[in-house]
NUVO-920477 format. One record per residue: residue number from 0; residue in one letter; x, y negated, z of N, C-alpha, C in turn. Coordinates in pm, whole numbers, padded with zeros to 5 digits. Layout:
REM residues N
+------+------+--------+--------+--------+--------+--------+--------+--------+--------+--------+
| resi | resn |     nx |     ny |     nz |    cax |    cay |    caz |     cx |     cy |     cz |
+------+------+--------+--------+--------+--------+--------+--------+--------+--------+--------+
|  NUM |    A |      X |      Y |      Z |      X |      Y |      Z |      X |      Y |      Z |
...
+------+------+--------+--------+--------+--------+--------+--------+--------+--------+--------+
***
This chain:
REM residues 141
+------+------+--------+--------+--------+--------+--------+--------+--------+--------+--------+
| resi | resn |     nx |     ny |     nz |    cax |    cay |    caz |     cx |     cy |     cz |
+------+------+--------+--------+--------+--------+--------+--------+--------+--------+--------+
|    0 |    M | -04412 | -02192 | -00172 | -04309 | -02152 | -00079 | -04175 | -02203 | -00130 |
|    1 |    S | -04097 | -02261 | -00040 | -03966 | -02312 | -00079 | -03866 | -02197 | -00097 |
|    2 |    R | -03755 | -02227 | -00156 | -03650 | -02127 | -00174 | -03598 | -02080 | -00039 |
|    3 |    R | -03584 | -02170 |  00053 | -03536 | -02136 |  00188 | -03634 | -02041 |  00257 |
|    4 |    E | -03764 | -02070 |  00244 | -03867 | -01983 |  00302 | -03866 | -01846 |  00235 |
|    5 |    A | -03845 | -01843 |  00104 | -03840 | -01716 |  00033 | -03723 | -01632 |  00080 |
|    6 |    L | -03608 | -01695 |  00102 | -03493 | -01622 |  00156 | -03524 | -01571 |  00297 |
|    7 |    G | -03595 | -01650 |  00375 | -03636 | -01608 |  00509 | -03728 | -01487 |  00503 |
|    8 |    S | -03817 | -01483 |  00405 | -03905 | -01367 |  00387 | -03824 | -01242 |  00357 |
|    9 |    L | -03718 | -01258 |  00279 | -03634 | -01143 |  00247 | -03560 | -01094 |  00371 |
|   10 |    C | -03527 | -01184 |  00462 | -03465 | -01140 |  00588 | -03563 | -01057 |  00669 |
|   11 |    T | -03686 | -01097 |  00669 | -03788 | -01023 |  00744 | -03819 | -00888 |  00680 |
|   12 |    R | -03821 | -00885 |  00549 | -03864 | -00764 |  00478 | -03750 | -00683 |  00417 |
|   13 |    G | -03635 | -00745 |  00398 | -03525 | -00677 |  00329 | -03539 | -00694 |  00179 |
|   14 |    I | -03442 | -00643 |  00107 | -03440 | -00663 | -00038 | -03503 | -00547 | -00115 |
|   15 |    E | -03602 | -00485 | -00055 | -03676 | -00382 | -00127 | -03737 | -00446 | -00252 |
|   16 |    P | -03734 | -00376 | -00365 | -03780 | -00436 | -00491 | -03919 | -00498 | -00485 |
|   17 |    W | -04014 | -00436 | -00417 | -04150 | -00491 | -00415 | -04157 | -00623 | -00340 |
|   18 |    W | -04070 | -00645 | -00241 | -04068 | -00774 | -00171 | -03994 | -00879 | -00253 |
|   19 |    V | -03888 | -00838 | -00319 | -03811 | -00933 | -00399 | -03898 | -00987 | -00513 |
|   20 |    R | -03977 | -00900 | -00575 | -04063 | -00943 | -00687 | -04166 | -01047 | -00645 |
|   21 |    E | -04196 | -01056 | -00516 | -04294 | -01154 | -00468 | -04234 | -01293 | -00444 |
|   22 |    Q | -04104 | -01304 | -00452 | -04036 | -01431 | -00420 | -04022 | -01517 | -00545 |
|   23 |    E | -04133 | -01570 | -00592 | -04136 | -01646 | -00716 | -04044 | -01767 | -00713 |
|   24 |    A | -04029 | -01829 | -00596 | -03942 | -01946 | -00585 | -03797 | -01910 | -00617 |
|   25 |    L | -03759 | -01786 | -00592 | -03624 | -01740 | -00622 | -03615 | -01679 | -00761 |
|   26 |    L | -03716 | -01605 | -00800 | -03715 | -01543 | -00933 | -03725 | -01646 | -01044 |
|   27 |    G | -03774 | -01765 | -01011 | -03787 | -01871 | -01110 | -03659 | -01949 | -01135 |
|   28 |    L | -03554 | -01919 | -01060 | -03427 | -01988 | -01081 | -03370 | -01953 | -01218 |
|   29 |    S | -03313 | -02052 | -01283 | -03258 | -02027 | -01416 | -03135 | -01936 | -01409 |
|   30 |    C | -03061 | -01937 | -01299 | -02946 | -01847 | -01287 | -02992 | -01701 | -01281 |
|   31 |    V | -03109 | -01677 | -01225 | -03165 | -01542 | -01221 | -03206 | -01501 | -01362 |
|   32 |    A | -03272 | -01590 | -01434 | -03312 | -01561 | -01572 | -03190 | -01534 | -01659 |
|   33 |    A | -03086 | -01615 | -01641 | -02964 | -01596 | -01720 | -02900 | -01461 | -01690 |
|   34 |    R | -02899 | -01423 | -01563 | -02841 | -01293 | -01524 | -02925 | -01178 | -01578 |
|   35 |    A | -03056 | -01198 | -01586 | -03147 | -01093 | -01632 | -03155 | -01083 | -01784 |
|   36 |    A | -03106 | -01185 | -01854 | -03116 | -01189 | -02000 | -03053 | -01063 | -02061 |
|   37 |    P | -03109 | -01011 | -02165 | -03219 | -01060 | -02246 | -03357 | -01012 | -02200 |
|   38 |    H | -03364 | -00955 | -02082 | -03491 | -00901 | -02030 | -03549 | -00991 | -01921 |
|   39 |    A | -03533 | -01121 | -01936 | -03572 | -01216 | -01832 | -03722 | -01217 | -01804 |
|   40 |    D | -03803 | -01162 | -01893 | -03948 | -01158 | -01870 | -03989 | -01040 | -01781 |
|   41 |    D | -03900 | -00946 | -01759 | -03928 | -00827 | -01679 | -03902 | -00857 | -01532 |
|   42 |    A | -04008 | -00852 | -01451 | -03997 | -00886 | -01307 | -03899 | -00795 | -01235 |
|   43 |    D | -03895 | -00667 | -01272 | -03804 | -00574 | -01205 | -03658 | -00611 | -01234 |
|   44 |    I | -03630 | -00647 | -01357 | -03493 | -00683 | -01394 | -03454 | -00816 | -01330 |
|   45 |    R | -03548 | -00909 | -01323 | -03522 | -01036 | -01254 | -03494 | -01011 | -01106 |
|   46 |    A | -03570 | -00922 | -01045 | -03549 | -00889 | -00904 | -03409 | -00829 | -00884 |
|   47 |    E | -03368 | -00739 | -00972 | -03234 | -00681 | -00965 | -03128 | -00789 | -00981 |
|   48 |    A | -03150 | -00882 | -01072 | -03055 | -00991 | -01095 | -03043 | -01077 | -00970 |
|   49 |    L | -03154 | -01107 | -00907 | -03151 | -01187 | -00784 | -03072 | -01116 | -00675 |
|   50 |    V | -03094 | -00988 | -00658 | -03023 | -00912 | -00556 | -02873 | -00912 | -00585 |
|   51 |    E | -02835 | -00898 | -00713 | -02693 | -00904 | -00750 | -02633 | -01039 | -00710 |
|   52 |    I | -02705 | -01145 | -00739 | -02656 | -01279 | -00705 | -02642 | -01294 | -00554 |
|   53 |    L | -02741 | -01248 | -00479 | -02735 | -01257 | -00332 | -02617 | -01178 | -00278 |
|   54 |    R | -02594 | -01058 | -00333 | -02479 | -00978 | -00288 | -02348 | -01053 | -00313 |
|   55 |    E | -02337 | -01114 | -00430 | -02215 | -01189 | -00463 | -02196 | -01308 | -00369 |
|   56 |    L | -02302 | -01386 | -00349 | -02291 | -01505 | -00266 | -02262 | -01470 | -00121 |
|   57 |    V | -02336 | -01377 | -00066 | -02314 | -01338 |  00073 | -02178 | -01268 |  00086 |
|   58 |    G | -02140 | -01194 | -00016 | -02009 | -01128 | -00015 | -01895 | -01228 |  00000 |
|   59 |    R | -01912 | -01348 | -00051 | -01808 | -01452 | -00040 | -01785 | -01496 |  00104 |
|   60 |    I | -01889 | -01486 |  00187 | -01877 | -01531 |  00326 | -01893 | -01416 |  00425 |
|   61 |    R | -01882 | -01296 |  00376 | -01905 | -01178 |  00461 | -01805 | -01169 |  00577 |
|   62 |    H | -01692 | -01232 |  00565 | -01590 | -01227 |  00669 | -01621 | -01320 |  00787 |
|   63 |    V | -01718 | -01409 |  00773 | -01756 | -01499 |  00882 | -01890 | -01455 |  00941 |
|   64 |    S | -01922 | -01506 |  01058 | -02042 | -01462 |  01130 | -02169 | -01473 |  01047 |
|   65 |    H | -02190 | -01587 |  00980 | -02313 | -01604 |  00901 | -02322 | -01501 |  00789 |
|   66 |    G | -02211 | -01473 |  00727 | -02210 | -01373 |  00621 | -02241 | -01234 |  00673 |
|   67 |    K | -02185 | -01199 |  00788 | -02213 | -01068 |  00849 | -02361 | -01055 |  00879 |
|   68 |    I | -02417 | -01160 |  00937 | -02560 | -01158 |  00971 | -02644 | -01136 |  00846 |
|   69 |    L | -02619 | -01217 |  00744 | -02699 | -01208 |  00621 | -02683 | -01072 |  00553 |
|   70 |    W | -02562 | -01020 |  00549 | -02537 | -00891 |  00484 | -02624 | -00782 |  00549 |
|   71 |    I | -02631 | -00785 |  00680 | -02707 | -00684 |  00753 | -02857 | -00712 |  00748 |
|   72 |    V | -02897 | -00834 |  00779 | -03040 | -00865 |  00791 | -03111 | -00857 |  00655 |
|   73 |    L | -03045 | -00902 |  00550 | -03106 | -00889 |  00417 | -03108 | -00744 |  00369 |
|   74 |    G | -03023 | -00662 |  00426 | -03015 | -00522 |  00383 | -02938 | -00508 |  00253 |
|   75 |    L | -02829 | -00583 |  00240 | -02753 | -00582 |  00115 | -02668 | -00457 |  00096 |
|   76 |    E | -02672 | -00371 |  00194 | -02605 | -00241 |  00186 | -02710 | -00137 |  00224 |
|   77 |    E | -02708 | -00026 |  00156 | -02813 |  00076 |  00172 | -02836 |  00117 |  00317 |
|   78 |    Q | -02732 |  00132 |  00395 | -02748 |  00176 |  00534 | -02833 |  00078 |  00615 |
|   79 |    Y | -02827 | -00050 |  00581 | -02907 | -00149 |  00653 | -03049 | -00157 |  00595 |
|   80 |    L | -03059 | -00141 |  00466 | -03191 | -00147 |  00403 | -03278 | -00031 |  00450 |
|   81 |    R | -03216 |  00082 |  00482 | -03292 |  00199 |  00528 | -03343 |  00184 |  00671 |
|   82 |    M | -03295 |  00085 |  00743 | -03342 |  00065 |  00881 | -03491 |  00035 |  00879 |
|   83 |    S | -03558 |  00074 |  00984 | -03704 |  00070 |  00985 | -03765 | -00069 |  00996 |
|   84 |    S | -03689 | -00167 |  01044 | -03750 | -00298 |  01064 | -03645 | -00409 |  01064 |
|   85 |    A | -03696 | -00531 |  01052 | -03609 | -00648 |  01063 | -03549 | -00654 |  01204 |
|   86 |    E | -03625 | -00616 |  01302 | -03577 | -00615 |  01441 | -03455 | -00525 |  01454 |
|   87 |    E | -03460 | -00408 |  01392 | -03346 | -00315 |  01399 | -03225 | -00373 |  01326 |
|   88 |    R | -03247 | -00436 |  01210 | -03136 | -00498 |  01137 | -03078 | -00614 |  01218 |
|   89 |    R | -03163 | -00692 |  01282 | -03115 | -00804 |  01364 | -03038 | -00754 |  01486 |
|   90 |    R | -03082 | -00645 |  01545 | -03010 | -00587 |  01659 | -02870 | -00543 |  01613 |
|   91 |    C | -02864 | -00481 |  01497 | -02735 | -00438 |  01441 | -02647 | -00560 |  01410 |
|   92 |    A | -02707 | -00665 |  01357 | -02632 | -00789 |  01328 | -02579 | -00850 |  01458 |
|   93 |    G | -02658 | -00844 |  01563 | -02615 | -00896 |  01692 | -02496 | -00820 |  01748 |
|   94 |    E | -02492 | -00690 |  01720 | -02380 | -00609 |  01765 | -02254 | -00639 |  01684 |
|   95 |    A | -02270 | -00673 |  01557 | -02156 | -00705 |  01470 | -02111 | -00850 |  01484 |
|   96 |    F | -02197 | -00933 |  01541 | -02168 | -01075 |  01556 | -02040 | -01094 |  01638 |
|   97 |    R | -01962 | -01190 |  01601 | -01834 | -01220 |  01668 | -01740 | -01100 |  01666 |
|   98 |    G | -01745 | -01024 |  01560 | -01655 | -00910 |  01547 | -01681 | -00799 |  01647 |
|   99 |    G | -01800 | -00793 |  01701 | -01836 | -00690 |  01797 | -01808 | -00729 |  01942 |
|  100 |    E | -01738 | -00840 |  01962 | -01713 | -00887 |  02098 | -01829 | -00976 |  02139 |
|  101 |    R | -01875 | -00961 |  02259 | -01988 | -01039 |  02312 | -02109 | -01036 |  02218 |
|  102 |    P | -02168 | -00920 |  02198 | -02286 | -00911 |  02110 | -02399 | -01002 |  02159 |
|  103 |    V | -02486 | -01038 |  02068 | -02602 | -01120 |  02102 | -02729 | -01041 |  02070 |
|  104 |    S | -02839 | -01082 |  02127 | -02964 | -01010 |  02109 | -03024 | -01034 |  01970 |
|  105 |    A | -03113 | -00947 |  01932 | -03184 | -00963 |  01804 | -03262 | -01094 |  01802 |
|  106 |    G | -03319 | -01131 |  01916 | -03394 | -01257 |  01925 | -03306 | -01378 |  01904 |
|  107 |    T | -03187 | -01374 |  01958 | -03093 | -01485 |  01937 | -03050 | -01493 |  01792 |
|  108 |    I | -03029 | -01378 |  01730 | -02996 | -01377 |  01587 | -03109 | -01444 |  01510 |
|  109 |    R | -03233 | -01401 |  01534 | -03348 | -01452 |  01459 | -03370 | -01601 |  01485 |
|  110 |    Q | -03366 | -01643 |  01610 | -03403 | -01781 |  01644 | -03294 | -01883 |  01616 |
|  111 |    H | -03169 | -01842 |  01620 | -03061 | -01941 |  01609 | -02968 | -01916 |  01491 |
|  112 |    H | -02900 | -01804 |  01493 | -02794 | -01779 |  01396 | -02847 | -01752 |  01256 |
|  113 |    E | -02955 | -01679 |  01245 | -03011 | -01648 |  01113 | -03056 | -01775 |  01041 |
|  114 |    K | -03112 | -01867 |  01113 | -03159 | -01993 |  01052 | -03043 | -02069 |  00990 |
|  115 |    R | -02935 | -02081 |  01064 | -02817 | -02152 |  01010 | -02756 | -02076 |  00893 |
|  116 |    A | -02756 | -01944 |  00904 | -02702 | -01862 |  00796 | -02787 | -01879 |  00670 |
|  117 |    L | -02919 | -01884 |  00686 | -03008 | -01904 |  00571 | -02992 | -02043 |  00511 |
|  118 |    D | -02970 | -02143 |  00594 | -02943 | -02278 |  00542 | -02818 | -02275 |  00454 |
|  119 |    R | -02716 | -02208 |  00503 | -02592 | -02198 |  00426 | -02612 | -02122 |  00296 |
|  120 |    L | -02685 | -02011 |  00301 | -02710 | -01933 |  00180 | -02794 | -02013 |  00081 |
|  121 |    T | -02891 | -02089 |  00129 | -02973 | -02172 |  00041 | -02885 | -02272 | -00032 |
|  122 |    E | -02793 | -02336 |  00040 | -02701 | -02431 | -00023 | -02615 | -02361 | -00128 |
|  123 |    M | -02565 | -02244 | -00094 | -02481 | -02169 | -00188 | -02559 | -02131 | -00313 |
|  124 |    L | -02683 | -02089 | -00294 | -02766 | -02049 | -00408 | -02797 | -02169 | -00497 |
|  125 |    L | -02827 | -02282 | -00438 | -02854 | -02402 | -00517 | -02729 | -02450 | -00589 |
|  126 |    D | -02613 | -02441 | -00524 | -02487 | -02475 | -00592 | -02464 | -02382 | -00711 |
|  127 |    Y | -02491 | -02253 | -00689 | -02476 | -02154 | -00797 | -02570 | -02187 | -00912 |
|  128 |    E | -02693 | -02225 | -00878 | -02792 | -02261 | -00979 | -02743 | -02382 | -01060 |
|  129 |    H | -02692 | -02483 | -00993 | -02643 | -02602 | -01063 | -02521 | -02572 | -01150 |
|  130 |    T | -02432 | -02489 | -01098 | -02313 | -02451 | -01174 | -02352 | -02371 | -01298 |
|  131 |    A | -02446 | -02279 | -01281 | -02490 | -02198 | -01395 | -02561 | -02285 | -01498 |
|  132 |    A | -02640 | -02381 | -01453 | -02710 | -02471 | -01546 | -02610 | -02558 | -01621 |
|  133 |    A | -02509 | -02607 | -01551 | -02408 | -02691 | -01615 | -02330 | -02611 | -01719 |
|  134 |    A | -02301 | -02486 | -01689 | -02227 | -02401 | -01783 | -02311 | -02375 | -01909 |
|  135 |    R | -02440 | -02357 | -01893 | -02527 | -02332 | -02009 | -02536 | -02455 | -02098 |
|  136 |    H | -02524 | -02573 | -02039 | -02538 | -02696 | -02116 | -02403 | -02752 | -02161 |
|  137 |    S | -02297 | -02683 | -02130 | -02165 | -02725 | -02169 | -02149 | -02713 | -02321 |
|  138 |    P | -02080 | -02805 | -02386 | -02062 | -02798 | -02530 | -01981 | -02675 | -02571 |
|  139 |    L | -01906 | -02615 | -02478 | -01828 | -02496 | -02509 | -01911 | -02370 | -02503 |
|  140 |    H | -02029 | -02379 | -02447 | -02113 | -02260 | -02427 | -02203 | -02237 | -02545 |
+------+------+--------+--------+--------+--------+--------+--------+--------+--------+--------+
***
């Protein structure tokens, strides 16, 4: 499974620990291991590290439509994670889309906007991975 597909799975399931632990393509990132250090072998701690990274990355774009969608659909805040389904989170994201003006349906969120938002998050995560790797290999580190 690709990293993009793994992020898509988290949109469907939310960031519940048992789902995050199944996303090996994401848990295998060196930035996740670095964040989890010195307990990088512990799947639970790696899962927590991944969620922290996702919160930070999505938090950077939370003021734009894609960030709002991801924050809600991934369940990066407890009130959204407690929702019963991805459909309910997508419906809520559709209501928040465009600042609450002209809401869109959950289906439109899933089929169109969520895909672009996930593409953007995948790019951000890979950039973060490269930056973290470069910092670890820096002569000053």
